[in-house]
C-alpha positions as CSV (number, residue, x, y, z in Angstrom):
1,M,29.7,19.5,-71.6
2,K,30.2,22.0,-68.4
3,I,27.9,19.9,-66.1
4,F,29.8,16.8,-67.2
5,K,33.0,18.6,-66.1
6,I,31.6,19.5,-62.8
7,L,30.2,16.1,-62.0
8,F,33.7,14.4,-62.9
9,I,35.4,17.0,-60.6
10,L,33.0,15.9,-57.7
11,L,33.5,12.2,-58.4
12,I,37.4,12.8,-58.4
13,S,37.2,14.6,-55.0
14,S,35.1,12.1,-53.7
15,T,37.8,9.3,-54.6
16,T,40.5,11.6,-53.3
17,Y,39.2,12.3,-50.0
18,G,36.4,9.9,-49.3
19,Q,34.1,12.7,-47.7
20,V,31.1,14.5,-49.2
21,K,29.3,17.5,-47.7
22,I,26.0,18.3,-49.2
23,G,24.0,21.3,-48.2
24,E,25.3,24.2,-46.6
25,N,28.9,25.1,-45.7
26,T,30.0,22.4,-48.3
27,N,33.7,23.3,-47.3
28,S,33.3,22.6,-43.7
29,I,33.2,18.9,-43.0
30,D,34.4,16.8,-39.9
31,T,37.5,14.7,-40.6
32,S,35.6,11.7,-39.1
33,S,32.4,12.1,-41.5
34,L,32.2,10.0,-44.8
35,L,28.9,12.0,-45.6
36,E,27.5,15.0,-44.2
37,L,24.3,16.9,-44.8
38,E,23.6,20.3,-43.3
39,S,20.6,22.6,-44.1
40,S,18.5,25.0,-42.1
41,N,15.3,24.4,-44.1
42,K,15.6,20.9,-45.8
43,A,15.6,17.5,-44.2
44,F,17.1,13.9,-45.1
45,V,14.4,11.6,-46.4
46,L,14.8,8.0,-46.3
47,T,13.8,5.7,-49.2
48,R,10.0,5.2,-48.8
49,I,8.6,1.8,-49.7
50,T,5.6,-0.4,-48.9
51,N,5.4,-3.4,-46.6
52,I,5.2,-5.5,-49.9
53,E,8.3,-3.7,-51.5
54,M,10.1,-3.9,-48.1
55,T,9.6,-7.8,-47.6
56,N,10.9,-8.2,-51.2
57,M,14.5,-6.4,-50.4
58,T,17.3,-8.1,-49.0
59,P,19.6,-5.3,-48.2
60,L,22.8,-5.1,-46.3
61,N,22.6,-5.2,-42.6
62,G,22.1,-1.5,-41.2
63,A,20.1,-0.4,-44.0
64,L,17.3,1.9,-43.2
65,V,13.8,2.6,-45.0
66,Y,10.5,4.3,-44.1
67,N,7.7,2.2,-44.3
68,T,4.6,4.1,-45.7
69,D,2.0,1.6,-44.6
70,E,3.4,1.5,-41.3
71,K,4.8,5.0,-41.0
72,C,7.7,4.1,-39.2
73,I,11.3,3.4,-39.9
74,Y,12.5,0.1,-40.6
75,Q,16.3,-1.2,-40.0
76,Y,17.4,-4.5,-41.6
77,N,19.5,-6.9,-39.4
78,G,18.8,-10.0,-41.3
79,T,15.2,-9.4,-40.5
80,W,13.1,-6.0,-40.8
81,V,12.9,-4.4,-37.3
82,N,10.3,-1.5,-36.6
83,L,12.0,1.0,-34.7
84,C,9.2,2.5,-33.3
85,D,8.4,-0.8,-31.3
86,T,11.8,-0.8,-29.8
87,G,11.0,0.6,-26.3
88,T,13.6,-1.2,-24.2
89,D,16.3,0.1,-22.3
90,N,18.5,-3.0,-22.2
91,Q,20.4,-2.0,-18.8
92,Q,21.9,-4.6,-16.3
93,L,19.9,-4.6,-13.0
94,S,21.2,-5.5,-9.6
95,F,19.2,-6.1,-6.4
96,D,20.2,-5.4,-2.8
97,S,18.5,-7.9,-0.6
98,D,19.5,-5.9,2.7
99,T,17.5,-2.9,1.5
100,N,15.1,-4.6,-1.2
101,I,16.2,-1.7,-3.6
102,I,16.7,-2.8,-7.5
103,S,19.5,-0.5,-9.4
104,L,19.7,0.3,-13.0
105,V,23.5,0.2,-14.3
106,N,22.7,3.5,-15.8
107,G,21.2,5.1,-12.9
108,G,17.7,4.9,-11.0
109,T,16.4,2.7,-8.5
110,V,13.2,0.8,-7.4
111,D,12.6,0.3,-3.9
112,L,10.4,-3.0,-3.3
113,S,10.4,-2.6,0.7
114,K,6.5,-2.0,0.4
115,F,5.9,-5.2,-1.7
116,I,8.1,-7.5,0.5
117,N,7.4,-9.5,3.8
118,T,4.4,-7.9,5.8
119,D,2.9,-4.4,5.9
120,D,3.9,-3.7,9.6
121,Q,1.0,-1.6,10.7
122,Q,-0.7,-1.2,14.0
123,L,-4.2,-2.7,14.7
124,S,-7.1,-1.6,16.6
125,I,-10.4,-3.0,17.2
126,N,-13.6,-1.3,18.5
127,N,-17.2,-3.1,18.5
128,N,-15.6,-6.2,16.5
129,I,-14.2,-3.8,13.5
130,L,-10.5,-4.1,13.3
131,T,-8.7,-1.3,11.7
132,L,-5.6,-0.8,10.1
133,E,-3.0,2.0,10.8
134,D,-2.9,3.1,7.0
135,G,-6.6,2.8,6.7
136,G,-9.2,0.1,6.0
137,T,-11.4,-2.0,8.1
138,V,-12.1,-5.7,8.7
139,D,-15.8,-6.5,10.1
140,L,-15.2,-9.5,12.6
141,S,-18.7,-9.7,13.8
142,N,-19.5,-12.8,11.4
143,Y,-16.5,-14.4,13.2
144,L,-17.1,-13.4,16.8
145,D,-20.8,-13.5,17.2
146,N,-21.5,-16.8,15.5
147,T,-18.8,-19.0,16.9
148,D,-19.4,-20.4,20.4
149,N,-23.2,-18.9,21.3
150,Q,-22.8,-20.6,24.8
151,E,-24.8,-20.1,27.9
152,I,-23.1,-18.6,31.3
153,T,-23.5,-21.3,33.7
154,D,-21.8,-19.6,36.7
155,F,-20.1,-16.6,37.9
156,S,-18.2,-15.4,41.0
157,L,-16.5,-12.2,42.0
158,N,-13.4,-12.4,44.0
159,G,-12.1,-8.9,44.8
160,T,-11.9,-7.2,41.5
161,I,-11.8,-10.8,39.5
162,L,-15.0,-11.6,37.8
163,T,-14.9,-15.4,37.1
164,I,-17.4,-16.6,34.3
165,T,-18.2,-20.4,33.7
166,L,-19.6,-21.3,30.4
167,E,-21.9,-24.4,29.4
168,N,-18.8,-26.5,28.2
169,G,-17.0,-26.2,31.3
170,N,-14.5,-23.5,30.3
171,T,-13.9,-20.3,32.6
172,Q,-13.0,-16.9,31.7
173,T,-11.9,-14.2,34.1
174,V,-12.1,-10.3,34.0
175,D,-10.4,-8.0,36.0
176,I,-12.8,-5.2,36.9
177,A,-10.6,-3.2,38.8
178,S,-10.9,-0.1,36.3
179,S,-14.6,-0.5,36.3
180,S,-16.9,1.7,38.3
181,S,-16.3,0.4,41.8
182,D,-16.9,2.6,44.7
183,D,-15.1,0.9,47.8
184,Q,-16.7,3.4,50.3
185,K,-17.7,2.9,54.0
186,L,-21.1,3.1,54.9
187,S,-23.1,4.3,58.1
188,I,-26.7,4.2,59.1
189,D,-28.8,6.5,61.2
190,N,-32.6,6.5,61.4
191,N,-32.8,4.4,58.4
192,I,-30.6,7.2,56.5
193,L,-27.8,5.4,54.6
194,T,-24.7,7.5,54.3
195,L,-21.8,7.1,51.8
196,E,-18.2,7.9,53.3
197,D,-17.6,10.3,50.4
198,G,-21.0,12.1,50.4
199,G,-24.3,11.0,49.4
200,T,-27.3,9.5,51.1
201,V,-29.9,6.8,50.6
202,D,-33.3,6.9,52.4
203,L,-34.4,3.3,53.1
204,S,-37.6,4.3,55.0
205,N,-39.8,3.3,52.1
206,Y,-38.2,-0.1,52.2
207,L,-38.7,-0.5,55.7
208,D,-42.2,1.0,56.7
209,N,-44.0,-1.1,53.7
210,T,-42.5,-4.2,54.5
211,D,-42.0,-5.8,58.0
212,N,-41.3,-2.7,60.2
213,Q,-38.3,-4.0,61.3
214,K,-35.0,-2.4,62.1
215,I,-31.9,-3.0,60.3
216,S,-29.3,-5.1,62.4
217,D,-26.6,-5.4,59.9
218,F,-25.5,-4.4,56.3
219,S,-22.5,-4.9,54.0
220,L,-21.3,-3.8,50.5
221,N,-19.5,-6.3,48.2
222,G,-18.5,-4.6,45.0
223,T,-21.9,-3.1,43.9
224,I,-23.9,-5.6,46.0
225,L,-25.8,-4.2,49.2
226,T,-26.9,-6.8,51.5
227,I,-29.1,-5.7,54.5
228,T,-29.6,-7.9,57.7
229,L,-33.1,-7.5,59.2
230,E,-33.8,-7.7,63.0
231,N,-35.6,-11.1,62.4
232,G,-32.5,-12.5,61.0
């Protein structure tokens, strides 16, 4: 009888105030709460059911259960939804085409600059190996050495410009000004050739063992020494 009275009082209290507090500090409940649970050593446990039991239910939208087969909480909203699989953020995105940056409405950005347009790297080449500024190489040997493979039919040197003629008639010029040319004056005395900036060449062996002639003239064009003998 005493238990019945207590339950009756609780029911009247719940009906009158529309609020229930279970656990500790039952006299303290937030004015906006319909039901509060408070405990320092006890947990709230949802209804525990299996897959079959869950699919046989058609509860109100918003119902929650713990599926013992899937070991996860499910919410009903017309269909059962596994709350363990809802990993989306559902935020609005905006894209700035000037900066290539995607912004999230709740904060956070993603810079797409490195994925758009070109890579904008410096290139260098050495012995047919193309090297990228930020790393990585491309071997161009297969594309260069096996392309034309033509014979040089003629060449000429005009000052520091070397002109090469290929068998197909095309020509290619190369400026050898930065190459190792010397451009010095020469003098000769008793078959000793002397360079303007120092250094000598003894030409005796080349003269005495051939025709025993005197050198009448000589000239240097680039790296080609031309010697004129007395017999012309």
